[in-house]
C-alpha positions in Angstrom: -0.4 0.0 0.2 1.4 3.4 -0.9 1.9 6.3 2.0 -0.3 8.4 0.5 -3.1 5.8 0.6 -2.0 4.2 4.2 -2.4 7.9 5.6 -5.5 8.5 4.0 -7.0 5.2 6.1 -5.4 6.3 9.4 -7.5 9.3 8.9 -10.7 7.0 8.9 -9.6 4.5 11.2 -8.5 7.3 13.7 -11.7 10.0 12.8 -14.3 8.0 15.1 -11.9 6.9 17.7 -10.8 11.0 17.9 -14.5 12.1 18.1 -15.7 9.1 20.7 -12.5 11.2 23.1 -13.7 14.3 22.7 -17.2 13.8 23.7 -16.1 11.6 26.6 -13.9 14.5 27.6 -17.0 16.9 27.5 -16.1 18.5 24.1 -17.5 17.8 21.7 -17.0 17.8 18.1 -14.3 15.9 15.7 -10.8 17.5 16.8 -9.3 16.0 13.9 -11.5 17.8 11.8 -11.1 20.7 14.1 -7.1 20.8 13.7 -7.0 20.9 10.2 -9.3 23.5 9.8 -7.3 25.5 12.9 -4.4 25.6 10.1 -6.0 28.6 8.8 -6.9 30.4 12.3 -3.0 29.7 13.4 -1.6 32.0 10.5 -2.9 34.6 13.4 -4.0 33.4 16.4 -1.0 31.3 16.9 -0.3 27.7 16.6 -1.3 26.8 20.5 -3.7 30.1 20.2 -2.2 32.1 22.8 -2.3 34.9 20.5 -0.3 37.6 18.5 -0.8 41.1 19.8 1.2 42.1 16.4 -1.1 41.5 14.0 -4.1 42.4 16.6 -5.5 38.8 16.9 -6.5 37.8 20.9 -5.6 34.6 22.7 -8.0 31.7 21.9 -7.0 28.9 24.5 -9.2 29.3 27.5 -11.9 31.2 26.2 -15.5 29.3 27.1 -16.9 27.4 23.8 -20.0 28.7 23.6 -18.6 32.5 23.6 -15.9 31.4 20.5 -18.8 29.5 19.1 -21.3 32.5 19.5 -18.5 35.4 18.6 -17.6 33.1 15.1 -21.2 33.0 14.5 -21.5 37.4 15.1 -18.4 37.4 12.6 -19.8 35.2 9.8 -23.1 37.4 10.2 -21.8 40.4 10.5 -22.9 41.1 13.6 -19.2 42.0 14.3 -16.7 43.5 12.1 -19.1 45.2 9.2 -18.5 48.6 11.0 -16.3 50.6 7.6 -13.8 51.5 11.6 -13.2 48.3 12.7 -10.4 46.8 10.5 -9.2 44.2 12.3 -13.0 42.9 13.0 -13.7 42.9 9.4 -10.2 40.9 8.4 -11.7 38.2 11.5 -15.1 38.2 9.5 -13.5 37.2 6.6 -11.4 35.0 7.6 -14.3 33.4 9.7 -16.2 32.3 6.4 -13.8 29.4 6.4 -15.5 27.9 8.5 -18.7 27.3 6.1 -20.9 24.9 8.3 -22.1 24.8 12.0 -20.4 21.3 12.1 -16.9 23.2 11.2 -16.9 25.9 14.1 -18.1 23.5 16.5 -15.2 21.4 15.6 -12.4 24.6 15.5 -13.6 25.3 18.9 -13.3 22.0 20.6 -9.9 21.7 19.2 -8.6 25.5 20.7 -10.4 23.9 24.0 -7.6 21.4 24.0 -4.6 23.4 23.9 -3.4 25.0 27.0 -3.9 28.0 28.2 -1.1 29.8 29.2 -1.7 33.5 30.8 -0.5 35.9 28.7 2.0 38.8 29.7 1.0 42.1 30.9 1.7 44.7 28.4 -0.9 47.8 30.3 -0.1 49.4 32.4 -2.9 50.9 35.1 -3.6 51.3 38.8 -5.4 47.8 39.5 -6.3 49.8 43.3 -8.4 52.0 41.2 -9.6 49.1 39.0 -11.1 46.9 41.2 -13.5 49.6 42.4 -14.2 50.1 38.9 -14.4 46.6 37.9 -17.6 46.1 40.8 -20.3 46.5 38.4 -18.4 44.2 35.8 -18.2 42.0 38.4 -22.0 41.5 39.0 -22.2 39.9 34.6 -18.2 38.6 34.5 -18.2 37.7 38.3 -15.7 38.4 40.6 -12.6 37.0 39.3 -13.5 37.5 35.7 -14.5 33.6 35.7 -17.6 34.6 32.9 -21.4 33.5 33.5 -22.6 31.3 30.7 -26.0 31.8 31.9 -26.1 35.4 32.2 -24.4 35.3 28.3 -21.1 36.6 30.2 -17.7 36.1 28.9 -14.7 34.8 30.4 -12.1 37.9 30.9 -9.5 36.5 32.9 -6.6 35.6 31.1 -6.8 37.5 28.1 -4.6 39.3 26.2 -4.5 42.5 28.7 -4.2 45.0 25.0 -6.5 42.7 23.7 -9.3 43.8 26.4 -8.2 47.8 26.5 -9.2 47.7 22.7 -12.7 45.8 23.0 -13.2 48.7 25.7 -12.8 50.9 23.6 -14.8 49.7 20.5 -17.5 49.3 23.0 -17.2 53.3 24.1 -16.8 54.6 20.9 -19.4 52.4 18.9 -17.4 49.9 17.1 -18.6 47.0 18.7 -22.1 46.2 20.3 -23.9 48.6 18.3 -25.6 46.5 15.8 -29.0 45.4 15.8 -29.2 41.9 16.3 -25.9 41.9 19.1 -28.2 41.6 22.2 -25.4 41.1 24.7 -23.1 43.7 23.3 -26.0 46.6 23.5 -26.1 44.8 27.2 -22.9 46.2 28.5 -23.5 49.6 27.1 -24.6 50.8 30.8 -21.7 49.2 32.5 -19.7 51.4 30.2 -20.6 54.5 31.7 -18.2 54.0 34.5 -15.1 54.1 32.0 -15.0 58.3 31.7 -11.5 58.2 30.2 -8.8 56.2 28.9 -7.6 56.1 31.9 -9.9 54.3 34.1 -10.0 51.9 31.0 -6.5 51.2 31.8 -7.2 50.9 35.4 -10.0 48.3 35.5 -7.5 45.8 32.8 -5.0 45.8 35.1 -6.8 45.1 37.6 -8.5 42.4 35.7 -4.4 41.1 34.8 -3.9 41.0 38.2 -6.6 38.4 38.6 -4.2 36.2 36.1 
C-alpha cells in the first residue's frame, strides 16, 4: 500500500476514535477535523491559540467554547466586523467564512479547547487598586474573579490579553462594537461602560482584570 493511501486509511480509522474521546471528555466536536480547520486560524492566533498582538489577534485558548461559537457566528453574520472603522473585525469576518458549516465551527472550537491556557504577559500599565473599584459593576455579570457566567451569557475575562481587553472596551465606548441591532449582549454592555469615563479608567480596570491571572 502506498504511503498516501496508508495515511488516508489512518485518518478514516482514527477519526471516530478522536470523536469518541472528545465526547468522553465533554468537549464535543471532532478534534482531527478541528485541528485541520484551525490551520487557517493559526496564521494569526498562533499554533497554540496564544494570540499575536502584532496582527491584533487575541488569545483564544482558555476562552469558553460557547462564547467562541457565538462570536464566530457573529462574524459570519456581520454582527461583528461590519463597522467601517473596525478593520481588524472586518478581516476576521472574512476569515470566519473558512468555517462554512455549524459542524466546522463546533470542530474548531473543540480543538481550541484542548490547547494550553497560559496567562499572557501584561503589556498595559494602570492602577489596579482603582481598577478594582471600577470592576465592581463588571463583576455582577463577569464574576468576581473575571471567570465569566454562561447563565448570563457573559464571557470569561481573566486570562485574556490585556491589550485586547483595552481595544474591545474602547470599541464599546466609541460604538464600533455592541451597536449592531442583532448584538443583544453587546448592547447590554452600554450601561456598564458608563463607569469608564476616560482612557485612564479603562486602563485601570484592565490592569485589575490582568492581576486576577
